[in-house]
VEXDRENLUM-920293 format. One line per field, with one value per residue (C-alpha): residue in one letter; residue number from 0; x, y, z. Coordinates in pm, whole numbers, plus 32768, in hexadecimal, padded with zeros to 4 digits. Example, Ala and Ser with C-alpha at 12.3 -4.5 7.8 and 13.67 -1.06 7.14 Angstrom:
<sites>
type: (a|s)
seq: (0|1)
X: (84CE|8557)
Y: (7E3E|7F96)
Z: (830C|82CA)
</sites>
This chain:
<sites>
type: (x|x|x|x|x|x|x|x|x|x|x|x|x|x|x|x|x|x|x|x|x|x|x|x|x|x|x|x|x|x|x|x|x|x|x|x|x|x|x|x|x|x|x|x|x|x|x|x|x|x|x|x|x|x|x|x|x|x|x|x|x|x|x|x|x|x|x|x|x|x|x|x|x|x|x|x|x|x|x|x|x|x|x|x|x|x|x|x|x|x|x|x|x|x|x|x|x|x|x|x|x|x|x|x|x|x|x|x|x|x|x|x|x|x|x|x|x|x|x|x|x|x|x|x|x|x|x|x|x|x|x|x|x|x|x|x|x|x|x|x|x|x|x|x|x|x|x|x|x|x|x|x|x|x|x|x|x|x|x|x|x|x|x|x|x|x|x|x|x|x|x|x|x|x|x|x|x|x|x|x|x|x|x|x|x|x|x|x|x|x|x|x|x|x|x|x|x|x|x|x|x|x|x|x|x|x|x|x|x|x|x|x|x|x|x|x|x|x|x|x|x|x|x|x|x|x|x|x|x|x|x|x|x|x|x|x|x|x|x|x|x|x|x|x|x|x|x|x|x|x|x|x|x|x|x|x|x|x|x|x|x|x|x|x|x|x|x|x|x|x|x|x|x|x|x|x|x|x|x|x|x|x|x|x|x|x|x|x|x|x|x|x|x|x|x|x|x|x|x|x|x|x|x|x|x|x|x|x|x|x|x|x|x|x|x|x|x|x|x|x|x|x|x|x|x|x|x|x|x|x|x|x|x|x|x|x|x)
seq: (0|1|2|3|4|5|6|7|8|9|10|11|12|13|14|15|16|17|18|19|20|21|22|23|24|25|26|27|28|29|30|31|32|33|34|35|36|37|38|39|40|41|42|43|44|45|46|47|48|49|50|51|52|53|54|55|56|57|58|59|60|61|62|63|64|65|66|67|68|69|70|71|72|73|74|75|76|77|78|79|80|81|82|83|84|85|86|87|88|89|90|91|92|93|94|95|96|97|98|99|100|101|102|103|104|105|106|107|108|109|110|111|112|113|114|115|116|117|118|119|120|121|122|123|124|125|126|127|128|129|130|131|132|133|134|135|136|137|138|139|140|141|142|143|144|145|146|147|148|149|150|151|152|153|154|155|156|157|158|159|160|161|162|163|164|165|166|167|168|169|170|171|172|173|174|175|176|177|178|179|180|181|182|183|184|185|186|187|188|189|190|191|192|193|194|195|196|197|198|199|200|201|202|203|204|205|206|207|208|209|210|211|212|213|214|215|216|217|218|219|220|221|222|223|224|225|226|227|228|229|230|231|232|233|234|235|236|237|238|239|240|241|242|243|244|245|246|247|248|249|250|251|252|253|254|255|256|257|258|259|260|261|262|263|264|265|266|267|268|269|270|271|272|273|274|275|276|277|278|279|280|281|282|283|284|285|286|287|288|289|290|291|292|293|294|295|296|297|298|299|300|301|302|303|304|305|306|307|308|309|310|311|312|313|314|315|316|317|318|319|320|321|322|323|324|325|326|327|328|329|330|331|332|333|334|335|336)
X: (F390|F368|F20E|F1F5|F12C|F1AF|F0AD|F0B3|F0EC|F22F|F2BE|F311|F409|F469|F460|F586|F543|F673|F63C|F6C5|F7E8|F73A|F63E|F52E|F53D|F530|F3FC|F357|F37B|F294|F151|F1E8|F257|F0F1|F084|F182|F107|EF9F|EFFF|F0D9|F048|F107|F255|F381|F3D4|F538|F598|F703|F76B|F8A6|F904|F8CD|F75D|F6FC|F688|F59B|F50B|F4D5|F3B6|F31B|F2F7|F17C|F1C1|F228|F382|F4DC|F603|F755|F889|F93B|FA92|FB32|FB14|FB60|FC86|FCC5|FCAD|FC98|FC5D|FCAC|FBAE|FBF7|FC12|FACB|FA1A|FA7F|F9EE|F8A3|F8A1|F870|F710|F69D|F5E1|F4D3|F49F|F56A|F4D2|F5D9|F56D|F6C9|F722|F894|F931|F9DA|F88D|F826|F979|F958|F804|F88A|F9B8|F8CD|F826|F6CF|F602|F4FA|F59A|F4BD|F542|F552|F618|F71E|F896|F8D8|F843|F720|F7CA|F7E3|F66E|F55F|F45A|F4DF|F3F0|F41D|F442|F34E|F412|F2D3|F24C|F261|F362|F251|F1A4|F2ED|F323|F1BB|F1CB|F2E7|F1F9|F0AC|F102|F1B7|F092|EF94|EF2E|EE50|EE5C|EDB5|EE40|EF59|EF58|F03A|F16F|F15B|F257|F1F6|F2DC|F332|F2CE|F3C7|F3C7|F3B1|F32D|F1B4|F0B8|F175|F149|F275|F30D|F430|F519|F606|F6C1|F7E7|F951|FA57|FA4F|F8F7|F983|F876|F765|F7FB|F739|F800|F82E|F7F6|F6B6|F648|F678|F5A8|F492|F482|F488|F35F|F2A7|F2F1|F261|F111|F0F6|F155|F239|F379|F473|F53A|F662|F6B0|F7C9|F8E7|FA3E|FAD4|F9D7|FA13|FAE6|F9D8|F8CF|F995|F9B0|F83A|F7E1|F8CD|F834|F6D3|F72C|F7B7|F663|F5C3|F520|F4C9|F5A7|F64D|F772|F753|F831|F92F|F89C|F7B3|F7DD|F716|F611|F5F6|F5DA|F4A1|F412|F468|F3CC|F296|F269|F255|F11D|F1B4|F2F8|F3B8|F4AA|F56C|F537|F5DC|F5C1|F535|F422|F3C0|F3CE|F2DB|F1EF|F1FB|F1B6|F091|F132|F0C2|F1F1|F256|F353|F44A|F48E|F5AD|F690|F681|F729|F5EE|F4CB|F3DF|F2B2|F332|F3AD|F2A7|F1FE|F093|F005|EEFE|EF98|F0D5|F0F1|F201|F29D|F34C|F452|F3EA|F559|F5D3|F73F|F833|F908|F88E|F8DE|F80A|F6C9|F64B|F6C5|F5E1|F4C8|F4A6|F47B|F331|F2B5|F316|F269|F12F|F11F|F15F|F031|EF69|EFDE|EF6A|EE16|EE00|EE4A|ED35|EC25)
Y: (9A86|9B09|9ABD|9C1E|9D07|9E67|9F6B|A0E2|A0F8|A031|A136|A279|A318|A348|A226|A1C8|A123|A08E|A089|9F96|A00B|A012|A112|A020|9F66|A0AD|A11C|9FD1|A016|A145|A080|9FF6|A154|A1C9|A0BC|A137|A29A|A227|A16E|A289|A3D1|A4A8|A3F4|A46B|A363|A376|A2C7|A25F|A259|A250|A3B6|A386|A332|A463|A531|A41E|A3FC|A573|A52C|A455|A575|A53B|A40B|A505|A479|A504|A494|A43E|A3FF|A2BB|A34B|A1F5|A228|A39C|A3FF|A525|A513|A398|A2ED|A18C|A0A1|A0F9|A26F|A279|A1A5|A2A9|A3B8|A2FE|A2B9|A42D|A417|A31B|A240|A165|A084|A01E|9F74|9ED5|9EC2|9E4A|9CE6|9D04|9CC0|9E15|9EC8|9DF6|9E36|9FAB|9FB5|9EEE|9FD1|A0FC|A063|A03D|9F49|9EEA|9E70|9DD0|9D0F|9BC2|9AA8|9A86|9A9E|9A31|9B66|9ACE|9AFC|9C73|9C9E|9CCA|9C60|9B71|9B02|99DB|9A4B|99BD|99D3|99AE|9AFA|9C2F|9D2A|9E1F|9D07|9CB2|9E16|9E41|9CFF|9D90|9EA0|9DED|9CA2|9D2B|9E19|9CFB|9D29|9E5E|9E89|9DA7|9E54|9F3C|A070|A082|A160|A2C2|A3D2|A53F|A5DC|A746|A801|A7EB|A898|A7B7|A7F3|A812|A79D|A65C|A4FD|A4BA|A35F|A321|A205|A154|A023|A03E|A011|9F05|9F45|9EA1|9D52|9C5C|9D66|9E46|9E49|9E55|9FAC|9F3A|9E87|9FBC|A090|9F9A|9F94|A10E|A146|A05C|A116|A268|A1F4|A19F|A2A9|A412|A415|A4BF|A3DA|A44B|A368|A35D|A2C1|A309|A394|A237|A1F0|A330|A28A|A18A|A29C|A36B|A242|A203|A36F|A38D|A25B|A2DD|A433|A391|A2E9|A441|A3E2|A4F7|A4BE|A575|A4E9|A52C|A410|A48C|A5EC|A5DB|A59E|A47C|A56D|A610|A4B4|A478|A5C5|A576|A41C|A4A5|A5A1|A48A|A3FC|A29F|A1EA|A0BF|A030|9F00|9E74|9F8D|A0B4|A195|A094|A0A7|A223|A220|A13C|A216|A34B|A29B|A2AA|A18F|A0B2|9F95|9EBF|9DE4|9CB8|9BC7|9B38|9C22|9C36|9BAC|9ADD|9BC0|9B43|9BDC|9D2C|9D7D|9ED0|9E90|9FC7|9F70|A04C|9F7C|9E79|9D74|9CE2|9BA8|9B01|99BD|9957|97F0|985D|97DB|9913|9A04|9B43|9ACE|9A9E|9C05|9C37|9B22|9C1D|9C8D|9DF6|9D89|9D11|9E59|9F2E|9E57|9E61|9FD8|A010|9F32|A003|A142|A0A8|A033|A18D|A227|A13C)
Z: (DF92|E0F3|E176|E1FE|E121|E0F7|E15C|E13E|E2B7|E28E|E1A1|E253|E16C|DFFE|DF09|DE2C|DCDB|DC2E|DAB6|D9B1|D8DB|D786|D709|D69D|D7E9|D8AD|D7EB|D83E|D9B4|D9A2|D9E1|DB22|DB85|DB4E|DC45|DD44|DD19|DD4E|DE8D|DF11|DE90|DF8A|DF8E|DEC3|DDBC|DD3B|DBF7|DBEC|DA7E|D9AF|D952|D7DD|D818|D8E3|D7B8|D74C|D8AA|D8C3|D7D2|D8E7|D9DE|D9E7|DAC3|DBD0|DC05|DC49|DB76|DC0C|DB3A|DB8F|DBD6|DBBA|DA41|DA25|D94A|DA30|DBAC|DB9E|DCEC|DD56|DDF2|DF5E|DF21|DE5F|DF67|E06B|DF89|DF6E|E0E5|E126|E092|E198|E0A0|E13A|E00B|DEDA|DDAA|DCCC|DB60|DAFE|DB58|DBA8|DCF8|DCE8|DD09|DE38|DED9|DE97|DF43|E069|E08F|E083|E1B8|E11E|E1ED|E0ED|DFAA|DEA0|DD76|DCC6|DD66|DC54|DC2A|DD8F|DE32|DEF2|E049|E003|DFC4|E0C9|DFC9|DEC1|DDAE|DCC8|DB5F|DA61|D91C|D850|D8CC|D7F3|D874|D8DD|D99A|DA48|DABE|DB31|DBFD|DCCB|DD3F|DD39|DDDD|DF0E|DF4F|DF55|DDE9|DDF6|DC79|DB78|DA40|D9DD|D900|D7D1|D7E4|D75F|D715|D6EA|D5E5|D5B7|D47E|D363|D211|D0E2|CF82|CF7D|CE7A|CE35|CEB8|CF97|CFC7|D0B0|D04D|D138|D0B6|D1A7|D14A|D169|D2E1|D2E9|D278|D210|D22C|D11E|CFD6|CE94|CDF2|CC8A|CCEC|CDB0|CC79|CBB1|CCB7|CCE2|CB6A|CB44|CC57|CBB9|CA6E|CB09|CC18|CC4B|CD79|CDE3|CE8F|CFBF|D006|D17B|D242|D330|D2D2|D2B1|D19C|D0D7|CFCA|CF7D|CF7F|CE84|CD98|CDB4|CD73|CC4C|CBA7|CBE2|CB5A|CA1F|C9FA|CA21|CB69|CC60|CD8F|CEB2|CF75|D0EB|D165|D262|D251|D37E|D4EF|D57D|D5FE|D4A8|D410|D4E2|D46B|D300|D304|D3B2|D296|D193|D0F1|D0DC|D123|D09C|D199|D1FF|D35E|D423|D50E|D3F9|D3BE|D52F|D51E|D3F7|D4B7|D5EF|D51A|D46D|D314|D22B|D1F5|D112|D1CF|D112|D1EE|D1C0|D2CC|D3F5|D547|D5ED|D567|D4A6|D56B|D6AF|D627|D51F|D55C|D5B6|D50C|D406|D2F8|D2E0|D1CB|D1DE|D0A7|D125|D051|CFA4|CF90|CFA3|CF9D|D0A0|D06C|D174|D0B6|CF90|D057|D055|CEF0|CE7A|CEA6|CD3E|CCCB|CC2C|CD7F|CE24|CD1D|CD2B|CEA7|CEAE|CDCD|CEB8|CFDF|CF35|CEF2|D05B|D0E4|D012|D093)
</sites>
C-alpha cells in the first residue's frame, strides 16, 4: 500500500464507488459506504452498479448516495470500456474505491483519469492502483470492504455498522404470520434445496405453527416455485407463489414485510438480514466460505449441513426436513425473547 494517507484535503471532487456484481456482496459494502459518507459529508458519492441492481440500491437512499448504471452491462445503450470511461471522466472524480477485485474495474478508473484509486492488489492490477492493499482472505466480506476505506484514511474507525435497507410499504395479507421461502432453482447449483424435502419441511412447520408461506424467486425459478406451491396446496398448506412476479425492488419490499424467512445462502438472505427480518439460512456448499459471507445480524440462524458426502449437490440436501422444522421453531422462540 502507498505510505501516503488519504486525507479529506486530498479529495476535492466527487467519489466513485465501484460495486461488486452480486446483490449480497453489494449489500455488504454499505457499512464501508457509511464510513465514506462520514468522512466526506459534503462530497457527492456515486455508486456504480450493474443495471439490474439499481432497484435494490434505491432502498439504500438513506446513505445519501447517487446511483449510476454501469452502461458496460446495459442491454440498451451499451457502452464499451473506453466509451464509458470517457463518460465517467466528465464527472471529474477525485477518488475511486473499488469494491470489485477485477482488473477491468481498475482499468476503468485509470481510463477515467482518477488520480486516487483504492483497491486490493489482486488479479494483476496493482500498478493501476494508487493505494493497493493486501487482501486477507480470512476477513469477512464486510470487513474487507471497510478496510478499503478505513486503512487508507489512517484508521479513524474502530467498528462498522451493519448494512440496512429501507423498504417501501407493500400490501400483504394481515393478521397472519408471514414466512418467506427461498430455496432457489437449478440455476443455484449446489445451493439449491430439494423441492420434495422443502415440501416435507414446510408441512412439518405448518403442523406446529400458524404461518402463511410466500414463495419468492426470480423468473428463471418460476417452474420450481410452481411445483413447490402445487405440492404444498395438495397438503392443504397456506401458500402464495410470488416467484417471478416481483421486480428486485419489490422483492426487497416483500421480504421486509415478512415476520420470518427461510432461505438458502443467497441475495434474498442478505436482503432479509439488511431489513432486520429473522431468517433461517440453509447452508451447504456455497460460492464462498460461509464464515466470510454470513450476515452478522443477531436474528439470523444458520443451519449448516452435517453432510459427509463427496457429491457436492448432495451436501445441502443432507439437511433433513426434521432439522429445518426444529430450527424454525427455535428461530420463532428466539425472536420472541
